[in-house]
C-alpha positions as CSV (number, residue, x, y, z in Angstrom):
1,M,0.0,0.0,0.0
2,K,1.4,3.4,-1.0
3,R,0.5,5.5,2.0
4,L,1.9,8.6,0.4
5,E,-0.9,8.4,-2.2
6,Q,-3.5,8.5,0.6
7,I,-2.2,11.7,2.3
8,V,-4.4,14.6,1.4
9,P,-2.2,17.3,-0.3
10,S,-2.1,20.7,1.4
11,Q,-0.2,23.9,1.4
12,E,0.6,23.9,5.2
13,L,4.3,24.1,4.6
14,A,4.2,26.2,1.4
15,G,7.0,28.7,1.3
16,I,9.3,26.6,3.5
17,R,12.4,24.7,2.3
18,V,13.0,21.6,4.4
19,I,16.4,19.9,4.4
20,V,16.1,16.2,5.1
21,T,19.4,14.5,5.9
22,G,19.6,10.7,5.7
23,C,17.3,9.8,2.8
24,G,17.5,6.2,1.4
25,Y,15.9,2.8,0.9
26,R,16.6,-0.9,1.2
27,P,15.6,-3.9,-0.9
28,L,12.5,-5.6,0.5
29,Q,13.4,-9.0,2.0
30,Q,10.5,-9.6,4.4
31,V,7.0,-8.3,4.8
32,F,5.7,-7.3,8.3
33,C,2.1,-6.5,8.9
34,D,0.1,-4.2,11.1
35,I,-1.5,-6.1,14.0
36,V,-4.8,-4.2,13.5
37,T,-5.2,-3.8,9.7
38,G,-3.1,-6.8,8.6
39,E,-1.6,-4.6,5.9
40,P,2.1,-4.4,5.1
41,S,3.8,-1.9,7.4
42,H,6.5,-0.7,5.0
43,D,6.3,2.2,2.6
44,P,7.2,0.8,-0.9
45,I,9.0,2.4,-3.8
46,F,10.1,0.7,-7.0
47,V,13.6,1.0,-8.4
48,C,14.3,-0.7,-11.7
49,G,11.1,-2.7,-11.2
50,K,12.2,-4.0,-7.8
51,E,10.3,-3.2,-4.6
52,M,12.3,-1.3,-1.9
53,K,11.5,-0.1,1.6
54,M,11.7,3.6,2.1
55,N,13.6,4.8,5.2
56,I,12.5,7.5,7.6
57,G,14.2,10.3,5.8
58,S,12.8,9.5,2.4
59,A,9.3,8.9,3.7
60,T,9.4,12.1,5.6
61,A,10.5,13.9,2.5
62,G,7.5,12.6,0.7
63,I,5.1,13.6,3.5
64,L,6.5,17.1,3.7
65,A,6.4,17.5,-0.1
66,R,2.8,16.5,0.1
67,A,2.3,19.3,2.6
68,G,3.6,21.9,0.1
69,A,7.2,22.2,1.3
70,N,10.1,22.5,-1.0
71,V,12.1,19.5,0.1
72,H,15.9,19.1,-0.3
73,M,16.9,15.5,0.3
74,V,20.5,14.7,1.3
75,S,22.4,11.4,1.4
76,T,25.8,10.2,0.3
77,S,24.5,8.4,-2.9
78,E,23.4,10.6,-5.8
79,D,22.0,7.5,-7.6
80,K,19.7,6.7,-4.7
81,L,18.6,10.3,-4.4
82,R,17.7,10.5,-8.1
83,N,15.7,7.2,-7.8
84,L,14.0,8.5,-4.7
85,K,13.0,11.8,-6.4
86,A,11.6,9.9,-9.4
87,S,9.7,7.5,-7.2
88,I,8.2,10.1,-4.9
89,D,7.2,12.3,-7.8
90,N,5.5,9.3,-9.4
91,I,3.7,8.4,-6.2
92,I,2.4,11.8,-5.3
93,E,1.7,12.9,-8.9
94,D,1.4,16.6,-8.3
95,N,3.7,19.5,-8.6
96,T,6.2,18.5,-5.9
97,Q,9.2,20.6,-5.3
98,I,11.9,18.0,-4.5
99,E,15.6,18.8,-4.8
100,F,18.6,16.6,-3.7
101,S,22.3,16.8,-3.0
102,A,24.8,14.0,-2.5
103,V,26.8,15.2,0.6
104,D,29.3,13.4,2.8
105,L,28.1,14.7,6.2
106,S,31.3,13.5,7.9
107,D,33.4,15.9,5.9
108,E,33.3,19.5,7.3
109,E,34.4,21.2,4.1
110,T,31.7,19.3,2.0
111,V,29.0,20.2,4.5
112,R,30.2,23.9,4.5
113,K,30.0,24.0,0.7
114,F,26.6,22.4,0.6
115,V,25.1,24.9,3.1
116,S,26.7,27.9,1.5
117,N,25.2,26.9,-1.9
118,L,21.7,26.5,-0.7
119,P,19.1,28.9,-2.2
120,T,18.1,31.7,0.0
121,D,14.6,32.3,-1.5
122,K,12.8,30.5,1.3
123,P,13.2,30.0,5.1
124,F,14.9,26.7,6.1
125,Y,13.7,24.0,8.4
126,W,15.7,20.8,9.0
127,V,15.0,17.1,9.6
128,Q,18.0,15.1,10.8
129,A,17.1,11.5,10.0
130,L,20.7,10.3,9.5
131,G,21.2,6.7,10.7
132,L,24.0,4.1,10.8
133,S,23.1,2.9,7.3
134,G,24.2,6.2,5.8
135,G,27.8,5.6,6.8
136,A,30.7,3.7,5.3
137,Y,30.8,1.0,8.1
138,Q,29.2,-2.3,7.0
139,V,27.3,-3.8,9.9
140,K,27.4,-7.6,9.9
141,D,24.0,-9.0,9.3
142,D,22.6,-5.4,9.6
143,N,22.6,-6.1,13.4
144,P,23.7,-3.4,15.9
145,Y,22.1,-5.3,18.8
146,L,25.1,-7.3,20.2
147,P,26.3,-8.6,23.5
148,I,29.1,-6.7,25.1
149,E,31.8,-9.1,24.2
150,K,30.9,-9.0,20.5
151,I,30.8,-5.2,20.0
152,D,33.4,-4.1,17.5
153,P,34.8,-0.7,18.6
154,K,34.5,0.3,14.9
155,L,30.8,-0.3,15.1
156,M,30.6,2.0,18.2
157,E,32.6,4.7,16.3
158,A,30.3,4.4,13.3
159,E,27.2,4.7,15.5
160,L,28.6,7.8,17.2
161,S,29.6,9.4,13.9
162,V,25.9,10.4,13.6
163,L,26.4,12.7,16.5
164,T,29.5,14.4,15.0
165,S,27.7,14.7,11.6
166,T,24.7,16.3,13.3
167,Q,27.0,18.9,14.9
168,K,28.8,19.7,11.7
169,M,25.5,20.3,9.9
170,M,24.1,22.3,12.8
171,R,27.1,24.5,13.1
172,E,26.9,25.4,9.4
173,L,23.1,26.0,9.4
174,L,22.9,28.1,12.6
175,P,24.0,31.4,10.9
176,K,21.1,31.0,8.4
177,F,18.7,29.9,11.1
178,R,19.5,33.0,13.1
179,Q,18.6,35.3,10.2
180,Q,15.1,33.8,10.2
181,K,12.0,34.9,12.1
182,E,11.4,31.3,13.2
183,T,13.1,27.9,12.5
184,R,11.9,24.4,13.2
185,V,14.2,21.4,13.6
186,A,13.4,17.7,14.1
187,I,16.2,15.5,15.2
188,I,15.2,11.8,14.9
189,T,16.9,9.5,17.5
190,S,15.2,6.4,18.9
191,M,13.4,5.0,21.8
192,S,16.7,3.2,22.5
193,A,17.9,6.6,23.6
194,I,15.8,6.4,26.8
195,R,15.3,2.7,27.5
196,G,18.1,0.2,28.0
197,Y,18.4,-3.5,27.2
198,S,21.2,-6.0,27.4
199,L,22.1,-5.9,23.7
200,G,22.2,-2.1,23.6
201,G,25.8,-1.4,24.5
202,T,26.4,0.4,21.2
203,H,22.9,1.3,19.9
204,C,21.4,2.7,23.1
205,A,24.6,4.6,23.9
206,A,24.9,6.2,20.5
207,K,21.2,7.1,20.3
208,A,21.3,8.6,23.8
209,A,24.3,10.7,22.8
210,V,22.4,12.3,19.8
211,D,19.3,12.6,22.0
212,R,21.1,14.5,24.7
213,Y,22.8,16.7,22.1
214,A,19.4,17.6,20.7
215,N,18.1,18.4,24.2
216,S,21.0,20.7,24.9
217,A,20.6,22.5,21.5
218,M,16.9,22.9,22.2
219,L,17.6,24.6,25.6
220,A,20.2,26.8,24.1
221,L,18.3,28.1,21.1
222,Y,14.6,28.4,21.8
223,R,14.7,31.9,23.3
224,Q,14.2,35.2,21.5
225,P,15.8,36.4,19.3
226,E,16.9,32.9,18.2
227,N,13.4,31.3,17.9
228,I,15.0,28.0,16.8
229,F,12.6,25.3,18.0
230,I,14.1,21.9,18.2
231,T,12.1,18.7,18.7
232,T,13.6,15.2,19.4
233,I,11.6,12.4,17.9
234,R,12.1,8.9,19.3
235,P,10.7,6.1,17.2
236,G,10.5,2.5,18.2
237,G,10.9,0.0,15.5
238,V,10.2,1.3,12.0
239,D,9.8,-0.9,9.0
240,T,12.7,0.4,6.9
241,G,14.3,-2.9,6.0
242,M,16.6,-2.8,9.0
243,Y,14.7,-5.7,10.7
244,D,14.4,-7.9,7.7
245,N,17.5,-9.9,8.6
246,P,16.8,-13.0,10.7
247,K,19.8,-12.2,13.0
248,V,18.2,-8.8,13.8
249,Q,14.8,-10.4,14.4
250,E,16.3,-12.8,16.9
251,A,18.1,-10.0,18.7
252,I,14.8,-8.1,18.9
253,N,13.1,-11.2,20.3
254,T,15.7,-11.2,23.1
255,V,15.1,-7.5,23.8
256,S,11.3,-8.0,23.7
257,D,11.6,-10.9,26.2
258,E,13.3,-8.5,28.7
259,Y,10.3,-6.2,28.5
260,M,7.9,-9.1,28.6
261,G,6.9,-8.4,25.0
262,Q,5.2,-10.7,22.5
263,Y,7.6,-10.5,19.6
264,R,8.3,-14.2,19.4
265,K,4.6,-14.5,18.3
266,H,4.4,-11.5,16.1
267,Q,7.0,-8.8,15.3
268,T,5.3,-5.5,14.5
269,Y,6.7,-2.3,13.1
270,M,5.3,1.1,11.9
271,P,5.6,2.6,8.5
272,P,8.2,5.4,8.2
273,T,5.5,7.7,6.9
274,V,4.2,7.7,10.5
275,I,7.4,9.6,11.5
276,G,6.9,11.9,8.5
277,E,3.4,12.8,9.7
278,A,4.8,13.5,13.1
279,V,7.3,15.9,11.7
280,K,4.6,17.7,9.7
281,F,2.6,18.1,12.9
282,I,5.6,19.4,14.7
283,F,6.5,21.8,11.9
284,T,2.9,23.2,11.6
285,S,1.9,23.3,15.3
286,L,1.5,26.7,17.0
287,A,3.2,25.1,19.9
288,H,6.9,24.0,20.4
289,I,6.9,20.3,21.0
290,P,10.1,19.4,22.8
291,S,10.0,15.7,22.3
292,L,7.8,12.9,20.9
293,N,7.9,9.2,21.5
294,I,6.3,6.9,18.9
295,V,5.9,3.1,18.8
296,A,3.9,0.8,16.6
297,R,0.8,-0.8,17.8
298,G,1.9,-3.9,19.6
299,Q,5.5,-2.9,20.3
300,F,6.5,-2.7,23.9
301,P,5.8,0.9,24.9
302,N,8.3,1.3,27.8
303,E,9.6,4.8,28.0
304,G,12.4,3.9,30.4
305,S,14.6,1.0,31.4
């Protein structure tokens, strides 16, 4: 089911350029279904005739474009970005304004050049949806949920690189944000930032680092004359393809057992467009929403360890 097609188009974000960092997709390997509707929980796109699962960044880009925003997608792969633009344009089938740039967010000079070359015809908002899959480190079996003795320090460095990339981007964007009447920023971390489990020595630590960074930035920048309103979004499991590998599913079973969950009977995840809808709500609300926790129906909803 193409949920983007079902989103009613609007002009709620017309006149705003939203930078979305961390856009991508993965090949479909397994279909998970919603426990209420029974429908597949991933957001599909087709690349060269093959079905892919959109990640949080790309699905959010589609939702915001549907709301009238001029969306600028960012990732390291120009080919993926080109495919994403074509797919989203095809799904939405209206006059979407989608731009893209291939940027290595780990390289300061590249980030500086990207930001300096951005058009200045519209105010900027920013969605930071960068995850581990956007980096160069290849995670064995796509599984970051490991016992302490099996954690590769390189995996830990790769997870923590999201924090440094976030700071590099924030530092370059801040001068532009400070020239605006108002700025909205959504930094997407994870429920793993606030709840621990035995296989979270890397993933929980890294997500918590980005989460606390976002909180500090929020407290530093919300006052006048800054008016930079930062929101931390903490999703639980999202059906982006990350959980398709059987090794990851077994690790999630172990985590679920620790929270007395039911995943050994039925693993359930939410579509990434759900996160996009949350971002749209945050960006259009008259209030400043400091943080938002989101889990799929049927996922263990613990907000702490």
